[in-house]
C-alpha positions as CSV (number, residue, x, y, z in Angstrom):
1,M,54.1,-6.0,9.6
2,D,55.7,-7.5,12.7
3,D,58.0,-6.3,15.5
4,V,61.0,-6.3,13.6
5,D,59.5,-4.3,10.6
6,Q,58.2,-1.6,13.8
7,Q,61.8,-1.7,15.2
8,L,63.5,-1.5,11.5
9,L,60.9,1.6,10.9
10,S,61.9,3.2,14.3
11,L,65.6,3.0,13.4
12,L,65.2,4.5,10.2
13,R,63.3,7.5,12.0
14,E,66.0,8.2,13.8
15,D,68.7,7.6,11.2
16,A,67.9,7.2,7.5
17,R,71.4,6.9,6.6
18,A,72.3,3.7,8.9
19,S,73.8,1.2,7.2
20,V,72.1,-1.9,6.8
21,A,75.2,-3.6,8.7
22,S,74.6,-1.2,11.7
23,L,70.6,-1.9,11.7
24,A,71.1,-6.0,11.3
25,K,73.5,-5.9,14.6
26,T,70.8,-3.6,16.2
27,L,68.4,-5.9,15.4
28,R,70.3,-9.0,15.9
29,V,69.0,-10.4,12.1
30,A,71.4,-11.0,9.3
31,R,72.1,-8.1,6.9
32,G,70.2,-9.6,4.0
33,T,66.9,-10.1,6.1
34,V,67.3,-5.9,6.8
35,Q,67.9,-5.2,3.2
36,N,64.9,-7.7,1.9
37,R,62.7,-6.0,4.8
38,I,63.7,-2.5,3.4
39,T,63.0,-3.6,-0.4
40,K,59.8,-4.9,0.6
41,L,58.5,-1.6,2.8
42,E,59.7,0.4,-0.3
43,A,57.7,-1.8,-2.6
44,N,54.3,-1.9,-0.7
45,G,54.7,2.0,-0.2
46,T,55.3,1.8,3.3
47,I,58.5,3.7,2.9
48,V,58.2,6.8,0.3
49,G,61.4,8.2,0.6
50,Y,64.1,9.4,2.7
51,T,64.9,12.8,3.9
52,V,67.0,15.2,5.7
53,R,65.6,16.8,8.6
54,L,67.4,20.2,9.5
55,K,67.4,22.1,13.2
56,P,65.0,24.8,13.1
57,Q,67.8,27.1,13.7
58,T,69.8,26.4,10.6
59,E,67.0,28.2,8.6
60,A,67.9,31.6,9.4
61,N,65.0,34.2,10.3
62,R,62.4,31.9,9.3
63,I,59.2,32.9,11.0
64,A,57.0,29.6,11.0
65,A,53.6,29.5,12.3
66,L,50.3,27.4,12.4
67,M,47.4,28.3,11.1
68,T,44.1,26.4,11.9
69,I,41.4,27.2,9.3
70,A,37.4,26.8,9.4
71,V,36.0,26.0,6.0
72,E,32.8,27.1,4.3
73,G,30.1,24.1,3.5
74,N,31.8,21.7,1.5
75,A,34.8,23.8,0.1
76,A,37.8,22.0,1.8
77,D,38.8,20.4,-1.5
78,A,39.3,23.7,-2.9
79,V,40.9,25.4,-0.5
80,I,43.4,22.5,0.0
81,R,44.0,22.8,-3.7
82,A,44.6,26.3,-3.5
83,L,46.7,26.3,-0.2
84,R,48.6,23.5,-2.0
85,G,49.8,25.9,-4.7
86,D,51.2,28.4,-2.2
87,P,54.9,28.3,-1.2
88,A,54.7,29.5,1.9
89,V,52.6,26.7,3.1
90,Q,55.0,23.6,4.2
91,T,52.1,21.0,5.4
92,L,48.6,20.6,5.6
93,H,46.6,18.3,7.8
94,T,42.6,17.9,8.0
95,T,41.2,17.6,11.1
96,N,38.2,17.1,13.1
97,G,36.7,19.3,15.5
98,R,36.3,23.3,15.3
99,W,39.0,23.5,12.8
100,D,38.7,21.9,9.5
101,I,42.4,22.1,8.3
102,V,45.8,22.8,9.8
103,A,48.5,24.5,7.9
104,E,52.2,25.2,8.8
105,L,53.3,28.2,7.2
106,R,56.8,29.5,6.7
107,A,58.2,32.9,5.8
108,D,61.6,35.2,5.7
109,S,60.0,38.0,7.7
110,L,57.2,39.0,9.7
111,E,56.2,41.5,6.6
112,A,56.4,38.5,4.2
113,F,54.4,36.7,7.0
114,D,51.8,39.5,7.1
115,R,51.5,39.2,3.2
116,V,51.2,35.2,3.2
117,L,48.5,35.6,5.7
118,S,46.6,37.8,3.8
119,R,46.9,36.1,1.0
120,I,45.5,32.7,2.4
121,R,42.5,34.6,4.1
122,L,41.5,35.9,0.8
123,I,41.1,32.1,-0.6
124,E,37.6,31.3,-1.2
125,G,36.1,28.9,0.8
126,I,37.6,30.1,4.0
127,A,35.7,30.9,6.9
128,H,37.8,32.0,9.5
129,T,41.8,31.5,10.5
130,E,43.8,31.6,13.5
131,T,47.2,31.9,13.6
132,S,49.6,31.1,16.3
133,L,53.7,31.5,15.6
134,L,56.1,28.7,16.8
135,L,58.6,30.2,19.0
136,S,60.8,27.1,19.9
137,T,60.8,23.5,19.3
138,H,61.4,21.0,21.7
139,K,61.5,17.4,19.6
140,L,61.8,16.9,16.2
C-alpha cells in the first residue's frame, strides 16, 4: 500500500459516499486509477464494507457504556463467544494489561442497562468487570 492508497482510505473514512470523480480530483489522479485502487483494496480485504455513522443524539435515550472485563484463566474465547451473542454488546476488543476485554454496551434505559450488566456478569469465565457510562462524544 503506497501513499495514494493511504490518502484514498483517509478520504473514504471521511466520506464513504464520495464519488470516484471527486476522489480523483482531490488525489490528483485519473478516475480509472481511483476505481482500480478501490477495487484492489476491496479484493485484498483492506476495505471490507461501507457503513453509515450516526450522531450519538440520533438514537434517542440510548445508554452507552464501556465495560472492562477480567477473564479467569484461559476462558477469553468462551467469554467472547457468549458476549457476541448478546444484542446489547456493540463492539468487543481484546486488550493487554489489567483487563482482558473491553466491550461497548448499549441499552434503551437505565433499567435495561442494569439487566444487561447483570446478564453479562453471570457469564462463566468472567472474574471482574468495571463499567463506565459514556456521557458525551467529542470525535466520531
